[in-house]
ROTIMI-560637 format. One record per atom (N, C-alpha, C, O): residue number from 0; residue in three letters; chain; atom name; z, y, x. Coordinates in pm, whole numbers, plus 50000, padded with zeros to 5 digits. Last residue first. Layout:
BEGIN
ATOM, NUM, ALA, A, CA, Z, Y, X
...
END
This chain:
BEGIN
ATOM, 115, SER, A, N, 47698, 50654, 51400
ATOM, 115, SER, A, CA, 47619, 50746, 51363
ATOM, 115, SER, A, C, 47503, 50692, 51326
ATOM, 115, SER, A, O, 47411, 50764, 51286
ATOM, 114, PRO, A, N, 48058, 50524, 51328
ATOM, 114, PRO, A, CA, 47916, 50498, 51407
ATOM, 114, PRO, A, C, 47834, 50572, 51332
ATOM, 114, PRO, A, O, 47859, 50582, 51212
ATOM, 113, ARG, A, N, 48323, 50691, 51391
ATOM, 113, ARG, A, CA, 48241, 50637, 51307
ATOM, 113, ARG, A, C, 48111, 50598, 51364
ATOM, 113, ARG, A, O, 48070, 50663, 51460
ATOM, 112, GLY, A, N, 48439, 50795, 51606
ATOM, 112, GLY, A, CA, 48500, 50671, 51592
ATOM, 112, GLY, A, C, 48430, 50595, 51467
ATOM, 112, GLY, A, O, 48455, 50479, 51435
ATOM, 111, GLU, A, N, 48427, 51128, 51533
ATOM, 111, GLU, A, CA, 48482, 51048, 51619
ATOM, 111, GLU, A, C, 48502, 50925, 51577
ATOM, 111, GLU, A, O, 48594, 50920, 51495
ATOM, 110, ILE, A, N, 48240, 51209, 51234
ATOM, 110, ILE, A, CA, 48374, 51202, 51293
ATOM, 110, ILE, A, C, 48363, 51107, 51399
ATOM, 110, ILE, A, O, 48297, 51005, 51378
ATOM, 109, SER, A, N, 47975, 51418, 51157
ATOM, 109, SER, A, CA, 48037, 51260, 51173
ATOM, 109, SER, A, C, 48151, 51287, 51261
ATOM, 109, SER, A, O, 48154, 51376, 51346
ATOM, 108, LEU, A, N, 47859, 51672, 51066
ATOM, 108, LEU, A, CA, 47989, 51645, 51081
ATOM, 108, LEU, A, C, 48058, 51500, 51077
ATOM, 108, LEU, A, O, 48161, 51470, 51017
ATOM, 107, GLU, A, N, 47578, 51602, 51129
ATOM, 107, GLU, A, CA, 47684, 51717, 51218
ATOM, 107, GLU, A, C, 47828, 51701, 51238
ATOM, 107, GLU, A, O, 47900, 51706, 51338
ATOM, 106, PRO, A, N, 47506, 51463, 50933
ATOM, 106, PRO, A, CA, 47533, 51382, 51065
ATOM, 106, PRO, A, C, 47592, 51489, 51148
ATOM, 106, PRO, A, O, 47660, 51452, 51243
ATOM, 105, ALA, A, N, 47525, 51491, 50646
ATOM, 105, ALA, A, CA, 47542, 51567, 50739
ATOM, 105, ALA, A, C, 47570, 51485, 50863
ATOM, 105, ALA, A, O, 47685, 51443, 50873
ATOM, 104, ALA, A, N, 47422, 51240, 50480
ATOM, 104, ALA, A, CA, 47367, 51376, 50432
ATOM, 104, ALA, A, C, 47409, 51495, 50538
ATOM, 104, ALA, A, O, 47341, 51598, 50531
ATOM, 103, ASP, A, N, 47505, 51019, 50616
ATOM, 103, ASP, A, CA, 47354, 51030, 50592
ATOM, 103, ASP, A, C, 47312, 51194, 50574
ATOM, 103, ASP, A, O, 47218, 51256, 50624
ATOM, 102, ARG, A, N, 47789, 51070, 50662
ATOM, 102, ARG, A, CA, 47687, 51071, 50748
ATOM, 102, ARG, A, C, 47536, 51066, 50768
ATOM, 102, ARG, A, O, 47465, 51090, 50866
ATOM, 101, LEU, A, N, 47818, 51089, 50384
ATOM, 101, LEU, A, CA, 47847, 51187, 50452
ATOM, 101, LEU, A, C, 47762, 51172, 50613
ATOM, 101, LEU, A, O, 47688, 51259, 50660
ATOM, 100, LEU, A, N, 47775, 50814, 50294
ATOM, 100, LEU, A, CA, 47693, 50925, 50234
ATOM, 100, LEU, A, C, 47721, 51065, 50334
ATOM, 100, LEU, A, O, 47625, 51141, 50349
ATOM, 99, ASP, A, N, 47980, 50667, 50438
ATOM, 99, ASP, A, CA, 47830, 50658, 50468
ATOM, 99, ASP, A, C, 47747, 50781, 50455
ATOM, 99, ASP, A, O, 47678, 50839, 50539
ATOM, 98, TRP, A, N, 48220, 50769, 50330
ATOM, 98, TRP, A, CA, 48182, 50812, 50469
ATOM, 98, TRP, A, C, 48017, 50776, 50511
ATOM, 98, TRP, A, O, 47948, 50838, 50592
ATOM, 97, LEU, A, N, 48175, 50653, 50090
ATOM, 97, LEU, A, CA, 48157, 50819, 50108
ATOM, 97, LEU, A, C, 48159, 50849, 50243
ATOM, 97, LEU, A, O, 48103, 50952, 50280
ATOM, 96, SER, A, N, 48169, 50375, 50133
ATOM, 96, SER, A, CA, 48035, 50424, 50098
ATOM, 96, SER, A, C, 48037, 50580, 50086
ATOM, 96, SER, A, O, 47931, 50642, 50075
ATOM, 95, GLU, A, N, 48453, 50359, 50208
ATOM, 95, GLU, A, CA, 48341, 50360, 50337
ATOM, 95, GLU, A, C, 48223, 50389, 50278
ATOM, 95, GLU, A, O, 48143, 50437, 50359
ATOM, 94, ARG, A, N, 48564, 50444, 50003
ATOM, 94, ARG, A, CA, 48598, 50497, 50105
ATOM, 94, ARG, A, C, 48454, 50502, 50191
ATOM, 94, ARG, A, O, 48379, 50594, 50226
ATOM, 93, THR, A, N, 48484, 50200, 49837
ATOM, 93, THR, A, CA, 48461, 50344, 49784
ATOM, 93, THR, A, C, 48456, 50422, 49916
ATOM, 93, THR, A, O, 48346, 50468, 49946
ATOM, 92, GLU, A, N, 48561, 49996, 50029
ATOM, 92, GLU, A, CA, 48470, 50031, 49947
ATOM, 92, GLU, A, C, 48410, 50126, 49913
ATOM, 92, GLU, A, O, 48293, 50149, 49946
ATOM, 91, ARG, A, N, 48842, 50055, 49946
ATOM, 91, ARG, A, CA, 48809, 50075, 50092
ATOM, 91, ARG, A, C, 48666, 50067, 50116
ATOM, 91, ARG, A, O, 48627, 50125, 50217
ATOM, 90, ARG, A, N, 48878, 50008, 49680
ATOM, 90, ARG, A, CA, 48921, 50123, 49749
ATOM, 90, ARG, A, C, 48881, 50170, 49885
ATOM, 90, ARG, A, O, 48883, 50285, 49928
ATOM, 89, ALA, A, N, 48842, 49738, 49622
ATOM, 89, ALA, A, CA, 48764, 49841, 49586
ATOM, 89, ALA, A, C, 48803, 49948, 49650
ATOM, 89, ALA, A, O, 48697, 49995, 49691
ATOM, 88, ALA, A, N, 49008, 49642, 49819
ATOM, 88, ALA, A, CA, 48908, 49591, 49848
ATOM, 88, ALA, A, C, 48786, 49720, 49793
ATOM, 88, ALA, A, O, 48695, 49774, 49855
ATOM, 87, LEU, A, N, 49285, 49682, 49670
ATOM, 87, LEU, A, CA, 49262, 49722, 49798
ATOM, 87, LEU, A, C, 49122, 49737, 49833
ATOM, 87, LEU, A, O, 49096, 49847, 49883
ATOM, 86, ALA, A, N, 49165, 49556, 49438
ATOM, 86, ALA, A, CA, 49198, 49689, 49434
ATOM, 86, ALA, A, C, 49187, 49735, 49564
ATOM, 86, ALA, A, O, 49100, 49817, 49591
ATOM, 85, ALA, A, N, 49235, 49291, 49539
ATOM, 85, ALA, A, CA, 49076, 49344, 49456
ATOM, 85, ALA, A, C, 49078, 49492, 49467
ATOM, 85, ALA, A, O, 48977, 49544, 49512
ATOM, 84, THR, A, N, 49491, 49271, 49588
ATOM, 84, THR, A, CA, 49401, 49228, 49692
ATOM, 84, THR, A, C, 49249, 49302, 49674
ATOM, 84, THR, A, O, 49175, 49350, 49760
ATOM, 83, GLY, A, N, 49576, 49309, 49295
ATOM, 83, GLY, A, CA, 49619, 49370, 49419
ATOM, 83, GLY, A, C, 49502, 49389, 49561
ATOM, 83, GLY, A, O, 49452, 49490, 49610
ATOM, 82, ALA, A, N, 49478, 49057, 49194
ATOM, 82, ALA, A, CA, 49440, 49196, 49138
ATOM, 82, ALA, A, C, 49479, 49276, 49264
ATOM, 82, ALA, A, O, 49384, 49304, 49337
ATOM, 81, ASN, A, N, 49603, 48860, 49334
ATOM, 81, ASN, A, CA, 49471, 48862, 49351
ATOM, 81, ASN, A, C, 49408, 49002, 49308
ATOM, 81, ASN, A, O, 49312, 49054, 49365
ATOM, 80, THR, A, N, 49905, 49051, 49453
ATOM, 80, THR, A, CA, 49839, 48952, 49372
ATOM, 80, THR, A, C, 49718, 48958, 49406
ATOM, 80, THR, A, O, 49687, 49038, 49494
ATOM, 79, LEU, A, N, 50131, 49070, 49717
ATOM, 79, LEU, A, CA, 50033, 49137, 49692
ATOM, 79, LEU, A, C, 49981, 49028, 49550
ATOM, 79, LEU, A, O, 50030, 48915, 49555
ATOM, 78, GLU, A, N, 50488, 49100, 49700
ATOM, 78, GLU, A, CA, 50370, 49034, 49743
ATOM, 78, GLU, A, C, 50247, 49075, 49669
ATOM, 78, GLU, A, O, 50264, 49117, 49555
ATOM, 77, PHE, A, N, 50837, 49192, 49722
ATOM, 77, PHE, A, CA, 50725, 49190, 49681
ATOM, 77, PHE, A, C, 50578, 49120, 49757
ATOM, 77, PHE, A, O, 50583, 49094, 49877
ATOM, 76, PHE, A, N, 51181, 49137, 49661
ATOM, 76, PHE, A, CA, 51063, 49133, 49757
ATOM, 76, PHE, A, C, 50929, 49121, 49680
ATOM, 76, PHE, A, O, 50917, 49045, 49584
ATOM, 75, ARG, A, N, 51480, 49255, 49668
ATOM, 75, ARG, A, CA, 51361, 49254, 49533
ATOM, 75, ARG, A, C, 51255, 49240, 49695
ATOM, 75, ARG, A, O, 51258, 49308, 49797
ATOM, 74, LYS, A, N, 51788, 49139, 49767
ATOM, 74, LYS, A, CA, 51641, 49263, 49795
ATOM, 74, LYS, A, C, 51563, 49177, 49691
ATOM, 74, LYS, A, O, 51584, 49063, 49649
ATOM, 73, ARG, A, N, 52122, 49179, 49637
ATOM, 73, ARG, A, CA, 52015, 49124, 49677
ATOM, 73, ARG, A, C, 51880, 49215, 49694
ATOM, 73, ARG, A, O, 51864, 49329, 49650
ATOM, 72, ARG, A, N, 52462, 49238, 49800
ATOM, 72, ARG, A, CA, 52347, 49278, 49714
ATOM, 72, ARG, A, C, 52228, 49194, 49751
ATOM, 72, ARG, A, O, 52218, 49142, 49863
ATOM, 71, GLY, A, N, 52650, 49222, 49957
ATOM, 71, GLY, A, CA, 52660, 49096, 49845
ATOM, 71, GLY, A, C, 52534, 49128, 49782
ATOM, 71, GLY, A, O, 52491, 49042, 49704
ATOM, 70, GLY, A, N, 52607, 49410, 50146
ATOM, 70, GLY, A, CA, 52733, 49405, 50064
ATOM, 70, GLY, A, C, 52734, 49307, 49934
ATOM, 70, GLY, A, O, 52806, 49319, 49835
ATOM, 69, ARG, A, N, 52418, 49355, 50345
ATOM, 69, ARG, A, CA, 52388, 49469, 50215
ATOM, 69, ARG, A, C, 52518, 49464, 50080
ATOM, 69, ARG, A, O, 52514, 49503, 49964
ATOM, 68, GLU, A, N, 52493, 49157, 50475
ATOM, 68, GLU, A, CA, 52494, 49300, 50524
ATOM, 68, GLU, A, C, 52468, 49390, 50461
ATOM, 68, GLU, A, O, 52487, 49505, 50498
ATOM, 67, THR, A, N, 52546, 48933, 50326
ATOM, 67, THR, A, CA, 52673, 49016, 50336
ATOM, 67, THR, A, C, 52618, 49156, 50420
ATOM, 67, THR, A, O, 52693, 49253, 50428
ATOM, 66, THR, A, N, 52332, 48919, 50030
ATOM, 66, THR, A, CA, 52349, 48899, 50198
ATOM, 66, THR, A, C, 52488, 48988, 50214
ATOM, 66, THR, A, O, 52528, 49080, 50143
ATOM, 65, ALA, A, N, 52181, 48692, 49790
ATOM, 65, ALA, A, CA, 52288, 48821, 49855
ATOM, 65, ALA, A, C, 52276, 48773, 49991
ATOM, 65, ALA, A, O, 52239, 48669, 50048
ATOM, 64, GLY, A, N, 51818, 48608, 49787
ATOM, 64, GLY, A, CA, 51971, 48568, 49801
ATOM, 64, GLY, A, C, 52036, 48711, 49833
ATOM, 64, GLY, A, O, 51980, 48810, 49881
ATOM, 63, GLY, A, N, 51538, 48790, 49621
ATOM, 63, GLY, A, CA, 51627, 48697, 49727
ATOM, 63, GLY, A, C, 51769, 48702, 49709
ATOM, 63, GLY, A, O, 51830, 48780, 49636
ATOM, 62, VAL, A, N, 51340, 48829, 49336
ATOM, 62, VAL, A, CA, 51504, 48860, 49410
ATOM, 62, VAL, A, C, 51527, 48772, 49496
ATOM, 62, VAL, A, O, 51540, 48657, 49452
ATOM, 61, TRP, A, N, 51008, 48936, 49358
ATOM, 61, TRP, A, CA, 51110, 48840, 49318
ATOM, 61, TRP, A, C, 51233, 48900, 49397
ATOM, 61, TRP, A, O, 51233, 48985, 49486
ATOM, 60, SER, A, N, 50707, 49007, 49203
ATOM, 60, SER, A, CA, 50797, 49060, 49276
ATOM, 60, SER, A, C, 50915, 48958, 49263
ATOM, 60, SER, A, O, 50922, 48895, 49157
ATOM, 59, LYS, A, N, 50335, 49115, 49295
ATOM, 59, LYS, A, CA, 50457, 49032, 49219
ATOM, 59, LYS, A, C, 50587, 49045, 49277
ATOM, 59, LYS, A, O, 50595, 49089, 49392
ATOM, 58, LEU, A, N, 50111, 49395, 49204
ATOM, 58, LEU, A, CA, 50242, 49334, 49268
ATOM, 58, LEU, A, C, 50294, 49210, 49232
ATOM, 58, LEU, A, O, 50298, 49197, 49110
ATOM, 57, PHE, A, N, 49918, 49434, 49056
ATOM, 57, PHE, A, CA, 49879, 49458, 49180
ATOM, 57, PHE, A, C, 49965, 49389, 49276
ATOM, 57, PHE, A, O, 49932, 49338, 49383
ATOM, 56, GLY, A, N, 49994, 49493, 48791
ATOM, 56, GLY, A, CA, 49957, 49376, 48790
ATOM, 56, GLY, A, C, 49902, 49360, 48944
ATOM, 56, GLY, A, O, 49831, 49260, 48957
ATOM, 55, LYS, A, N, 50096, 49749, 48674
ATOM, 55, LYS, A, CA, 49957, 49755, 48695
ATOM, 55, LYS, A, C, 49903, 49578, 48715
ATOM, 55, LYS, A, O, 49797, 49538, 48668
ATOM, 54, ARG, A, N, 50381, 49733, 48767
ATOM, 54, ARG, A, CA, 50348, 49736, 48596
ATOM, 54, ARG, A, C, 50178, 49719, 48589
ATOM, 54, ARG, A, O, 50136, 49671, 48484
ATOM, 53, ASP, A, N, 50371, 49700, 49040
ATOM, 53, ASP, A, CA, 50395, 49566, 48954
ATOM, 53, ASP, A, C, 50372, 49558, 48832
ATOM, 53, ASP, A, O, 50348, 49455, 48769
ATOM, 52, LEU, A, N, 50298, 49956, 49046
ATOM, 52, LEU, A, CA, 50205, 49892, 49132
ATOM, 52, LEU, A, C, 50220, 49743, 49036
ATOM, 52, LEU, A, O, 50128, 49686, 48977
ATOM, 51, ARG, A, N, 50537, 50110, 48956
ATOM, 51, ARG, A, CA, 50370, 50112, 48892
ATOM, 51, ARG, A, C, 50290, 50010, 48975
ATOM, 51, ARG, A, O, 50178, 50002, 48925
ATOM, 50, ASP, A, N, 50713, 49993, 49173
ATOM, 50, ASP, A, CA, 50717, 49971, 49022
ATOM, 50, ASP, A, C, 50595, 49982, 48920
ATOM, 50, ASP, A, O, 50560, 49901, 48834
ATOM, 49, LEU, A, N, 50640, 50107, 49377
ATOM, 49, LEU, A, CA, 50663, 49957, 49379
ATOM, 49, LEU, A, C, 50648, 49918, 49240
ATOM, 49, LEU, A, O, 50579, 49824, 49200
ATOM, 48, ALA, A, N, 50674, 50392, 49329
ATOM, 48, ALA, A, CA, 50544, 50299, 49360
ATOM, 48, ALA, A, C, 50497, 50162, 49339
ATOM, 48, ALA, A, O, 50390, 50112, 49305
ATOM, 47, ALA, A, N, 50935, 50380, 49305
ATOM, 47, ALA, A, CA, 50864, 50413, 49191
ATOM, 47, ALA, A, C, 50733, 50393, 49216
ATOM, 47, ALA, A, O, 50664, 50372, 49116
ATOM, 46, HIS, A, N, 51023, 50321, 49557
ATOM, 46, HIS, A, CA, 51057, 50225, 49477
ATOM, 46, HIS, A, C, 50978, 50258, 49353
ATOM, 46, HIS, A, O, 50948, 50159, 49286
ATOM, 45, VAL, A, N, 50904, 50526, 49729
ATOM, 45, VAL, A, CA, 50875, 50374, 49758
ATOM, 45, VAL, A, C, 50879, 50301, 49611
ATOM, 45, VAL, A, O, 50785, 50242, 49556
ATOM, 44, ALA, A, N, 51060, 50733, 49627
ATOM, 44, ALA, A, CA, 50929, 50745, 49631
ATOM, 44, ALA, A, C, 50856, 50587, 49627
ATOM, 44, ALA, A, O, 50776, 50546, 49544
ATOM, 43, SER, A, N, 51323, 50645, 49731
ATOM, 43, SER, A, CA, 51298, 50655, 49581
ATOM, 43, SER, A, C, 51153, 50656, 49532
ATOM, 43, SER, A, O, 51117, 50600, 49428
ATOM, 42, ILE, A, N, 51342, 50666, 49977
ATOM, 42, ILE, A, CA, 51304, 50507, 49937
ATOM, 42, ILE, A, C, 51318, 50531, 49744
ATOM, 42, ILE, A, O, 51320, 50443, 49657
ATOM, 41, SER, A, N, 51080, 50895, 50086
ATOM, 41, SER, A, CA, 51206, 50877, 50014
ATOM, 41, SER, A, C, 51216, 50736, 49964
ATOM, 41, SER, A, O, 51118, 50683, 49912
ATOM, 40, VAL, A, N, 50901, 50916, 50372
ATOM, 40, VAL, A, CA, 50918, 50868, 50254
ATOM, 40, VAL, A, C, 51054, 50867, 50180
ATOM, 40, VAL, A, O, 51145, 50822, 50250
ATOM, 39, THR, A, N, 50714, 50998, 50645
ATOM, 39, THR, A, CA, 50862, 50981, 50602
ATOM, 39, THR, A, C, 50847, 50969, 50444
ATOM, 39, THR, A, O, 50751, 51034, 50402
ATOM, 38, ARG, A, N, 50453, 50845, 50808
ATOM, 38, ARG, A, CA, 50470, 50909, 50667
ATOM, 38, ARG, A, C, 50657, 50876, 50632
ATOM, 38, ARG, A, O, 50710, 50768, 50605
ATOM, 37, GLY, A, N, 50297, 50716, 51004
ATOM, 37, GLY, A, CA, 50389, 50853, 51005
ATOM, 37, GLY, A, C, 50411, 50899, 50900
ATOM, 37, GLY, A, O, 50384, 51019, 50890
ATOM, 36, ALA, A, N, 50208, 50448, 50997
ATOM, 36, ALA, A, CA, 50142, 50534, 50900
ATOM, 36, ALA, A, C, 50205, 50713, 50916
ATOM, 36, ALA, A, O, 50163, 50808, 50850
ATOM, 35, HIS, A, N, 50423, 50278, 51121
ATOM, 35, HIS, A, CA, 50245, 50272, 51141
ATOM, 35, HIS, A, C, 50195, 50361, 51079
ATOM, 35, HIS, A, O, 50078, 50361, 51119
ATOM, 34, GLU, A, N, 50680, 50400, 51079
ATOM, 34, GLU, A, CA, 50642, 50368, 51239
ATOM, 34, GLU, A, C, 50480, 50349, 51215
ATOM, 34, GLU, A, O, 50407, 50410, 51294
ATOM, 33, LYS, A, N, 50678, 50479, 50785
ATOM, 33, LYS, A, CA, 50738, 50560, 50918
ATOM, 33, LYS, A, C, 50660, 50527, 51061
ATOM, 33, LYS, A, O, 50598, 50607, 51132
ATOM, 32, LEU, A, N, 50642, 50209, 50687
ATOM, 32, LEU, A, CA, 50511, 50353, 50663
ATOM, 32, LEU, A, C, 50545, 50447, 50756
ATOM, 32, LEU, A, O, 50453, 50503, 50816
ATOM, 31, ALA, A, N, 50839, 50061, 50753
ATOM, 31, ALA, A, CA, 50703, 50039, 50835
ATOM, 31, ALA, A, C, 50591, 50177, 50790
ATOM, 31, ALA, A, O, 50493, 50222, 50850
ATOM, 30, HIS, A, N, 51051, 50182, 50604
ATOM, 30, HIS, A, CA, 51048, 50200, 50786
ATOM, 30, HIS, A, C, 50894, 50166, 50809
ATOM, 30, HIS, A, O, 50829, 50242, 50880
ATOM, 29, LYS, A, N, 50972, 50140, 50342
ATOM, 29, LYS, A, CA, 50973, 50277, 50398
ATOM, 29, LYS, A, C, 51001, 50297, 50512
ATOM, 29, LYS, A, O, 50989, 50411, 50555
ATOM, 28, ILE, A, N, 50987, 49850, 50360
ATOM, 28, ILE, A, CA, 50840, 49924, 50350
ATOM, 28, ILE, A, C, 50842, 50064, 50387
ATOM, 28, ILE, A, O, 50750, 50116, 50450
ATOM, 27, ALA, A, N, 51231, 49820, 50417
ATOM, 27, ALA, A, CA, 51134, 49775, 50477
ATOM, 27, ALA, A, C, 51011, 49844, 50502
ATOM, 27, ALA, A, O, 50953, 49882, 50604
ATOM, 26, VAL, A, N, 51355, 49882, 50142
ATOM, 26, VAL, A, CA, 51381, 49972, 50297
ATOM, 26, VAL, A, C, 51259, 49912, 50384
ATOM, 26, VAL, A, O, 51183, 50003, 50418
ATOM, 25, GLY, A, N, 51184, 49769, 49955
ATOM, 25, GLY, A, CA, 51206, 49872, 49956
ATOM, 25, GLY, A, C, 51200, 49956, 50078
ATOM, 25, GLY, A, O, 51121, 50042, 50117
ATOM, 24, TYR, A, N, 51006, 49465, 50135
ATOM, 24, TYR, A, CA, 51116, 49500, 50005
ATOM, 24, TYR, A, C, 51107, 49655, 50067
ATOM, 24, TYR, A, O, 51053, 49683, 50175
ATOM, 23, ALA, A, N, 50834, 49228, 50232
ATOM, 23, ALA, A, CA, 50809, 49338, 50201
ATOM, 23, ALA, A, C, 50951, 49346, 50080
ATOM, 23, ALA, A, O, 50983, 49273, 49986
ATOM, 22, GLU, A, N, 50798, 48963, 50371
ATOM, 22, GLU, A, CA, 50909, 49016, 50396
ATOM, 22, GLU, A, C, 50953, 49182, 50322
ATOM, 22, GLU, A, O, 51059, 49242, 50341
ATOM, 21, GLY, A, N, 50533, 48878, 50290
ATOM, 21, GLY, A, CA, 50692, 48799, 50250
ATOM, 21, GLY, A, C, 50771, 48857, 50274
ATOM, 21, GLY, A, O, 50868, 48829, 50203
ATOM, 20, HIS, A, N, 50392, 49081, 50448
ATOM, 20, HIS, A, CA, 50387, 48924, 50447
ATOM, 20, HIS, A, C, 50510, 48842, 50421
ATOM, 20, HIS, A, O, 50571, 48766, 50496
ATOM, 19, LEU, A, N, 50377, 49320, 50589
ATOM, 19, LEU, A, CA, 50492, 49277, 50606
ATOM, 19, LEU, A, C, 50488, 49117, 50547
ATOM, 19, LEU, A, O, 50568, 49035, 50592
ATOM, 18, ILE, A, N, 50109, 49372, 50493
ATOM, 18, ILE, A, CA, 50128, 49379, 50627
ATOM, 18, ILE, A, C, 50247, 49294, 50679
ATOM, 18, ILE, A, O, 50240, 49218, 50775
ATOM, 17, ALA, A, N, 50112, 49380, 50206
ATOM, 17, ALA, A, CA, 50032, 49295, 50267
ATOM, 17, ALA, A, C, 50094, 49248, 50432
ATOM, 17, ALA, A, O, 50116, 49135, 50475
ATOM, 16, VAL, A, N, 50283, 49622, 50204
ATOM, 16, VAL, A, CA, 50326, 49486, 50178
ATOM, 16, VAL, A, C, 50272, 49366, 50225
ATOM, 16, VAL, A, O, 50335, 49271, 50270
ATOM, 15, THR, A, N, 50108, 49806, 50327
ATOM, 15, THR, A, CA, 50213, 49776, 50417
ATOM, 15, THR, A, C, 50274, 49638, 50331
ATOM, 15, THR, A, O, 50314, 49547, 50403
ATOM, 14, LEU, A, N, 49894, 49849, 50133
ATOM, 14, LEU, A, CA, 49859, 49761, 50272
ATOM, 14, LEU, A, C, 49957, 49732, 50322
ATOM, 14, LEU, A, O, 49948, 49626, 50383
ATOM, 13, LEU, A, N, 50040, 49920, 49936
ATOM, 13, LEU, A, CA, 49966, 49813, 49908
ATOM, 13, LEU, A, C, 49935, 49720, 50022
ATOM, 13, LEU, A, O, 49939, 49598, 50031
ATOM, 12, ILE, A, N, 50114, 50174, 50041
ATOM, 12, ILE, A, CA, 50230, 50102, 49998
ATOM, 12, ILE, A, C, 50162, 49934, 49991
ATOM, 12, ILE, A, O, 50228, 49840, 50034
ATOM, 11, LEU, A, N, 49876, 50268, 50065
ATOM, 11, LEU, A, CA, 49953, 50286, 50203
ATOM, 11, LEU, A, C, 50073, 50138, 50133
ATOM, 11, LEU, A, O, 50093, 50030, 50188
ATOM, 10, GLU, A, N, 49785, 50303, 49777
ATOM, 10, GLU, A, CA, 49677, 50219, 49906
ATOM, 10, GLU, A, C, 49786, 50172, 50006
ATOM, 10, GLU, A, O, 49794, 50053, 50033
ATOM, 9, GLU, A, N, 49972, 50486, 49678
ATOM, 9, GLU, A, CA, 49956, 50334, 49677
ATOM, 9, GLU, A, C, 49898, 50240, 49745
ATOM, 9, GLU, A, O, 49938, 50126, 49771
ATOM, 8, PHE, A, N, 49880, 50703, 49801
ATOM, 8, PHE, A, CA, 50007, 50657, 49851
ATOM, 8, PHE, A, C, 50027, 50532, 49804
ATOM, 8, PHE, A, O, 50096, 50456, 49872
ATOM, 7, GLU, A, N, 49584, 50703, 49708
ATOM, 7, GLU, A, CA, 49621, 50717, 49846
ATOM, 7, GLU, A, C, 49779, 50640, 49890
ATOM, 7, GLU, A, O, 49796, 50553, 49976
ATOM, 6, GLY, A, N, 49578, 50548, 49399
ATOM, 6, GLY, A, CA, 49593, 50701, 49492
ATOM, 6, GLY, A, C, 49595, 50656, 49639
ATOM, 6, GLY, A, O, 49616, 50535, 49656
ATOM, 5, ILE, A, N, 49399, 50312, 49219
ATOM, 5, ILE, A, CA, 49512, 50370, 49293
ATOM, 5, ILE, A, C, 49483, 50486, 49367
ATOM, 5, ILE, A, O, 49368, 50518, 49395
ATOM, 4, HIS, A, N, 49311, 50224, 48894
ATOM, 4, HIS, A, CA, 49250, 50320, 48963
ATOM, 4, HIS, A, C, 49407, 50321, 49097
ATOM, 4, HIS, A, O, 49519, 50330, 49047
ATOM, 3, ASP, A, N, 49356, 50092, 48684
ATOM, 3, ASP, A, CA, 49293, 50002, 48784
ATOM, 3, ASP, A, C, 49295, 50110, 48932
ATOM, 3, ASP, A, O, 49282, 50072, 49048
ATOM, 2, GLY, A, N, 49424, 50254, 48456
ATOM, 2, GLY, A, CA, 49528, 50187, 48517
ATOM, 2, GLY, A, C, 49478, 50119, 48657
ATOM, 2, GLY, A, O, 49565, 50092, 48740
ATOM, 1, LYS, A, N, 49148, 50199, 48261
ATOM, 1, LYS, A, CA, 49256, 50305, 48277
ATOM, 1, LYS, A, C, 49337, 50232, 48350
ATOM, 1, LYS, A, O, 49332, 50114, 48314
ATOM, 0, MET, A, N, 48845, 50081, 48386
ATOM, 0, MET, A, CA, 48932, 50054, 48325
ATOM, 0, MET, A, C, 49067, 50157, 48329
ATOM, 0, MET, A, O, 49077, 50200, 48444
END
């Protein structure tokens, strides 16, 4: 179905939201992507992806309380939905299937760390 597909960046966002488990908001996601995926991204790119994933039903969000360190502004937190978890599982299954096909079709291209 159209809209169910997630790209590589959206996959990273969903995984990061899951890792941050209840503490996922724009800036935290941006920092986690840098630390764990080596990706330097703009906060605008993070927010755009979060909005897309929310519209697709892969995330749900809520607004937290105002904080003094943010000048009284509130954070928008994100969490995976069941559909988001299913989208990640489907993406992983597709990747693993392709890796298995590569291993079977061209074992000389096997990449270290993958079973042969």
